[in-house]
C-alpha positions as CSV (number, residue, x, y, z in Angstrom):
1,M,-31.8,-4.4,-58.7
2,S,-30.2,-0.8,-57.7
3,K,-32.3,1.8,-57.4
4,R,-31.8,5.1,-59.5
5,A,-32.6,8.3,-59.2
6,P,-35.4,9.5,-62.2
7,P,-34.4,11.5,-64.4
8,G,-34.0,15.5,-63.5
9,F,-33.7,14.0,-60.2
10,H,-30.4,14.5,-58.4
11,A,-28.8,12.9,-55.1
12,R,-27.8,16.1,-53.9
13,P,-30.5,16.5,-51.1
14,R,-29.1,13.4,-49.9
15,R,-25.6,14.8,-49.6
16,L,-26.8,17.4,-48.3
17,Q,-28.6,16.0,-45.4
18,G,-25.2,14.1,-44.6
19,R,-23.7,17.5,-44.4
20,L,-26.2,18.9,-41.8
21,A,-26.1,16.1,-40.0
22,L,-22.5,16.1,-39.6
23,L,-22.9,19.7,-38.9
24,A,-25.3,19.0,-36.1
25,G,-22.7,16.4,-34.6
26,A,-19.8,19.1,-34.9
27,T,-22.2,21.9,-33.1
28,A,-23.4,18.8,-30.5
29,L,-19.7,18.6,-30.0
30,I,-18.9,22.3,-29.9
31,L,-21.6,23.0,-27.2
32,L,-20.0,19.8,-25.1
33,S,-16.9,21.2,-25.2
34,V,-18.1,24.5,-24.2
35,A,-20.3,23.4,-21.5
36,S,-17.3,21.2,-20.2
37,A,-14.9,24.0,-20.6
38,G,-17.5,25.9,-18.1
39,N,-17.2,23.3,-15.3
40,D,-13.8,23.1,-15.4
41,K,-13.4,27.1,-15.5
42,Q,-15.9,26.4,-12.4
43,K,-13.6,23.5,-10.7
44,Q,-10.5,26.2,-11.2
45,K,-12.6,28.9,-9.8
46,K,-13.1,26.9,-6.6
47,E,-9.8,25.6,-6.2
48,K,-8.0,28.7,-6.8
49,K,-10.9,29.8,-3.9
50,A,-9.7,27.0,-1.8
51,H,-5.8,27.4,-2.4
52,P,-5.1,30.8,-2.9
53,E,-1.8,32.0,-4.8
54,H,-0.6,34.6,-2.0
55,P,-1.4,33.4,1.0
56,Q,-1.8,36.1,3.9
57,H,-2.4,35.9,7.5
58,P,-6.4,35.0,6.6
59,D,-5.7,32.0,4.3
60,H,-3.7,30.0,7.2
61,P,-6.5,29.9,9.5
62,V,-5.6,28.1,12.9
63,H,-8.0,25.6,13.9
64,P,-7.9,23.2,17.0
65,L,-7.4,19.5,16.5
66,H,-10.2,18.0,18.3
67,P,-12.8,15.8,17.3
68,E,-15.8,18.4,17.7
69,H,-13.6,20.8,15.5
70,P,-12.2,19.1,12.5
71,A,-9.7,21.1,10.8
72,H,-11.7,21.2,7.8
73,P,-14.9,20.7,6.9
74,H,-14.9,18.2,4.4
75,D,-11.9,16.3,6.2
76,P,-12.2,15.3,9.7
77,P,-9.5,14.2,11.6
78,D,-8.0,10.9,12.1
79,E,-9.7,9.0,15.0
80,P,-8.4,9.2,18.4
81,P,-6.8,6.8,20.4
82,P,-8.9,5.4,23.0
83,P,-9.5,7.1,26.2
84,G,-6.7,5.9,28.3
85,E,-4.4,4.9,25.5
86,D,-1.2,6.1,25.0
87,P,-1.0,8.1,21.8
88,L,2.5,7.2,20.9
89,K,2.2,3.5,21.5
90,V,3.9,1.6,18.8
91,E,2.2,-0.7,16.8
92,H,4.3,-0.5,13.5
93,G,7.8,-0.3,11.9
94,L,9.5,2.3,10.0
95,T,9.1,1.3,6.2
96,Q,9.2,4.1,4.3
97,P,11.6,7.0,6.0
98,V,11.1,10.4,4.6
99,R,11.5,13.7,6.8
100,I,13.8,13.5,9.8
101,C,14.9,15.9,12.6
102,T,16.5,16.3,16.1
103,G,14.8,17.7,19.0
104,A,16.7,19.9,21.6
105,D,16.7,16.6,24.0
106,G,18.5,14.6,21.4
107,K,15.4,12.5,20.6
108,V,14.9,11.7,16.4
109,F,11.7,12.1,14.6
110,V,11.2,10.3,11.3
111,S,7.9,10.5,9.2
112,D,7.0,7.6,7.3
113,A,4.6,8.3,4.6
114,K,3.9,4.5,3.6
115,V,2.8,3.8,7.8
116,G,1.4,6.9,7.9
117,S,3.6,7.7,11.0
118,V,6.3,9.7,12.9
119,F,8.6,7.2,14.9
120,I,10.3,8.7,17.3
121,Y,13.6,7.2,18.6
122,T,16.4,8.0,21.4
123,K,19.6,9.6,20.3
124,D,21.2,6.3,20.2
125,L,18.2,5.1,17.7
126,V,16.4,2.9,20.2
127,L,12.4,3.1,18.9
128,T,10.0,4.5,21.5
129,G,6.8,5.9,20.2
130,E,5.0,6.4,17.3
131,L,2.5,9.7,16.2
132,K,-0.1,8.0,13.9
133,V,-0.7,10.9,11.4
134,G,-2.4,9.6,8.1
135,R,0.3,10.8,5.7
136,P,3.5,12.7,7.0
137,I,5.7,14.5,5.2
138,G,7.8,17.5,7.1
139,V,8.7,16.9,10.6
140,A,10.2,19.4,13.2
141,V,10.2,19.8,17.0
142,D,10.9,23.2,19.1
143,G,11.9,24.1,22.4
144,D,9.6,23.1,24.5
145,G,9.4,19.4,22.8
146,R,6.1,20.2,20.7
147,I,6.2,18.3,17.4
148,Y,5.1,19.8,14.2
149,V,3.7,17.0,11.2
150,G,3.0,18.1,7.9
151,N,-0.1,16.1,6.9
152,R,0.3,16.1,2.7
153,A,-3.4,14.4,2.5
154,K,-5.3,17.3,4.3
155,E,-2.7,20.2,3.4
156,Q,-1.9,21.5,6.8
157,V,0.4,21.3,9.7
158,E,-0.4,19.6,12.4
159,V,0.5,20.7,16.4
160,Y,1.4,17.8,19.0
161,D,2.3,18.4,22.5
162,A,5.3,16.3,23.6
163,K,3.0,13.4,24.9
164,G,1.6,13.1,21.3
165,A,-1.8,15.0,22.3
166,P,-3.2,17.3,19.4
167,L,-3.1,21.0,19.8
168,F,-4.3,22.8,16.2
169,S,-3.4,23.2,13.1
170,I,-2.4,25.6,10.1
171,A,-4.3,25.2,7.4
172,N,-3.9,25.7,3.7
173,I,-0.6,24.8,3.3
174,V,-0.8,22.4,-0.5
175,M,2.7,20.6,0.0
176,P,4.4,21.1,3.8
177,N,7.2,18.8,2.8
178,D,10.1,20.3,5.3
179,M,9.8,22.5,8.4
180,A,12.7,24.4,10.9
181,M,12.2,26.2,14.0
182,D,14.4,29.1,14.9
183,R,15.1,29.9,18.5
184,D,12.6,32.1,19.2
185,G,9.9,29.5,18.1
186,Y,9.2,30.6,14.5
187,L,8.1,28.3,12.1
188,Y,9.7,27.8,8.7
189,V,7.4,25.8,6.4
190,A,8.2,24.8,2.7
191,D,5.6,24.4,0.6
192,S,6.7,22.8,-2.2
193,R,3.5,23.2,-4.7
194,R,3.5,27.3,-4.0
195,N,7.1,27.9,-4.8
196,E,6.9,29.2,-1.1
197,V,8.5,29.3,2.7
198,L,5.7,30.1,5.0
199,V,6.7,31.3,8.5
200,F,4.6,31.1,11.8
201,D,4.6,31.8,15.3
202,S,4.5,29.4,18.1
203,Q,0.4,29.9,18.1
204,G,0.2,29.1,14.4
205,A,-0.1,32.9,13.1
206,W,0.9,33.6,9.3
207,A,4.4,36.1,10.0
208,R,5.5,36.1,6.6
209,T,6.6,34.8,3.2
210,I,10.0,34.1,2.1
211,G,11.3,32.9,-1.7
212,K,8.6,35.0,-4.1
213,A,10.0,36.5,-6.5
214,D,11.0,40.4,-6.2
215,E,13.2,43.1,-8.1
216,S,16.5,41.8,-6.4
217,F,15.9,37.9,-6.1
218,G,14.3,35.7,-8.9
219,G,12.1,33.3,-6.9
220,V,12.5,29.8,-5.9
221,V,10.9,26.6,-7.7
222,F,9.9,23.7,-5.8
223,P,11.4,24.5,-2.1
224,C,11.9,20.9,-0.8
225,S,14.3,21.5,2.2
226,V,14.8,24.2,4.7
227,T,17.1,24.7,7.8
228,V,18.0,27.1,9.9
229,A,21.5,27.8,11.4
230,Y,23.0,30.7,13.4
231,R,26.4,32.3,12.3
232,T,28.4,35.1,14.8
233,V,29.7,38.1,12.8
234,N,31.8,40.5,14.5
235,D,30.9,39.0,18.0
236,V,27.0,39.3,17.0
237,E,25.0,36.1,16.4
238,T,22.7,35.8,13.5
239,G,20.4,33.2,12.2
240,E,20.2,32.2,8.4
241,L,17.3,30.3,6.3
242,Y,18.8,28.0,3.8
243,V,16.7,26.8,1.3
244,A,17.1,23.7,-1.4
245,D,15.5,25.5,-4.5
246,Q,15.5,21.7,-6.3
247,G,13.8,23.6,-9.8
248,H,16.8,25.8,-10.2
249,A,19.2,23.0,-8.3
250,Q,20.6,25.6,-5.9
251,V,20.5,26.9,-2.0
252,H,19.4,30.2,-1.4
253,V,20.4,32.0,1.9
254,F,17.7,34.6,3.7
255,D,18.0,36.2,6.8
256,L,15.1,35.5,9.0
257,S,13.0,38.4,8.0
258,G,13.3,37.1,4.3
259,G,15.8,39.5,2.7
260,H,17.9,36.7,0.5
261,L,21.7,37.1,1.3
262,R,23.8,34.6,-1.2
263,T,23.0,31.6,-3.2
264,L,25.5,28.9,-3.3
265,G,25.7,25.8,-6.0
266,G,23.9,25.2,-9.8
267,K,23.4,22.7,-12.3
268,I,25.7,20.6,-13.4
269,P,26.0,20.9,-16.9
270,A,24.9,18.1,-19.4
271,W,27.4,15.4,-19.6
272,S,29.9,17.3,-17.3
273,K,32.1,15.5,-14.8
274,D,32.2,18.6,-12.9
275,W,29.6,18.1,-10.2
276,Q,31.5,19.6,-6.9
277,G,29.7,22.2,-5.8
278,K,26.7,21.9,-8.2
279,F,23.9,19.6,-8.2
280,T,21.4,17.8,-10.3
281,R,18.9,17.1,-8.0
282,I,19.0,18.5,-5.0
283,Q,16.6,16.8,-1.8
284,S,17.6,18.3,1.7
285,V,19.8,20.8,3.1
286,A,22.0,20.7,7.1
287,V,24.5,23.2,8.5
288,D,27.1,21.6,11.2
289,A,28.8,23.3,14.3
290,Q,31.5,24.4,11.6
291,G,28.9,26.4,9.5
292,R,29.3,24.0,6.6
293,L,26.7,23.2,4.3
294,H,25.9,19.4,3.7
295,A,23.9,19.2,0.4
296,L,21.5,15.8,-0.4
297,D,21.6,15.0,-3.9
298,I,18.9,12.4,-4.5
299,F,20.4,11.5,-7.9
300,L,24.2,11.8,-7.4
301,L,23.2,9.6,-4.1
302,R,26.0,11.7,-2.2
303,I,26.4,14.7,0.4
304,Q,28.4,17.2,-0.5
305,V,30.1,19.6,2.1
306,L,30.4,23.2,1.1
307,D,31.6,26.3,2.5
308,G,28.5,28.3,3.9
309,L,29.6,31.4,2.9
310,T,31.2,30.7,-0.8
311,G,29.7,27.3,-1.5
312,D,33.0,26.1,-2.5
313,F,33.2,22.0,-2.1
314,V,34.8,20.7,0.7
315,S,34.3,17.0,0.5
316,A,31.5,14.5,0.1
317,Y,30.2,11.2,1.0
318,P,29.9,8.4,1.4
319,A,32.2,6.9,-0.9
320,A,31.4,5.4,-3.8
321,D,33.2,2.2,-2.1
322,D,31.5,2.5,1.3
323,T,29.4,-0.3,0.7
324,A,28.3,-0.7,4.2
325,H,26.3,3.0,3.9
326,H,24.7,3.0,0.6
327,L,22.3,5.0,-0.5
328,R,19.4,4.3,-2.3
329,T,16.6,6.9,-2.2
330,P,17.8,9.1,0.1
331,L,15.0,11.6,0.9
332,D,16.3,13.7,4.2
333,H,19.3,14.2,6.5
334,A,20.0,16.2,10.0
335,I,23.1,17.0,11.8
336,T,23.0,15.8,15.9
337,A,24.7,18.1,18.3
338,D,27.6,14.9,18.8
339,G,28.7,15.6,15.2
340,K,26.6,12.5,13.8
341,V,24.8,12.9,10.3
342,L,21.4,10.8,10.1
343,V,20.0,10.0,6.6
344,T,16.6,9.0,5.4
345,N,17.5,5.6,3.2
346,S,14.1,5.1,2.1
347,G,15.2,3.1,-0.8
348,L,16.5,0.6,1.9
349,R,14.1,1.1,4.7
350,R,16.4,2.2,7.1
351,I,18.2,5.3,9.0
352,E,21.9,5.7,8.0
353,V,24.6,7.2,10.5
354,F,27.7,8.9,9.5
355,T,30.0,11.1,11.2
356,V,30.8,14.8,10.3
357,P,33.9,14.5,7.9
358,D,36.7,17.3,9.1
């Protein structure tokens, strides 16, 4: 038997109670949202404080890499090898090659993100050493044989001597994707997440920042590769910095002080077959002895050779029918002093070797 309200009494209070309950629930949700937003803002403030948008010299402190002096208080360095053990002892094999560079003595250095090491080879690609660093990406070597490693996990660049002993680190580099050295010992670091190239002297002190937007230049988006090359003009040799701008599918050329000189390439139009001199997803850059730009496109799976001044197309490799040098997820390349092109063919877990085309 259903219950009925007495005459003259309406069920309005029950409905009102239901509405009040809904209102109370909505109010609680709003309060929770406000509290959550407040927490998010506090978190964003902390993150912004930890990684300021516009790095200056104080934002890139130099820390000694030593067990008693961690690079970051919250993230101590990797456990050092036992006393007497060779820090370059080979314990693994190449699994996921990422970045590659060559030293003045012809040695080849390859970072492996999966293994967590930088592998060291002779110029004939005989494995001789393994520097264990955690999560390496960019790698460079200076004239004294010091090894610079971009540690993605710790957001820093770590510096080791030629025997693998840690020297110091440069902090607050969010994604040290690639690095290059000039002849004066300056280090150029492509921080892909900050959309900048940071420059440091041989002691790790910040010198300048390249690639930010100004009145004459629109800025870079996800700079993923850098290389320094020297060009002789009117009997004067000057250095130039090439920056692969993946976001704009271009290569920007700067003088070593940061002045923008020229821009090469551009995006391939949708559904277009006109790819020569243009890019879909440029991944790395290198310059040969003739001053020509070799630009690797990870989407097109080829390296284009372009005129270093005009950007005009010269040639491309490997050929589509070159099954012996098939590229699968190529991530970087370097040109050796004797005219070889070394490519980190990550998808096939190996290094491909090409001869610089005429």
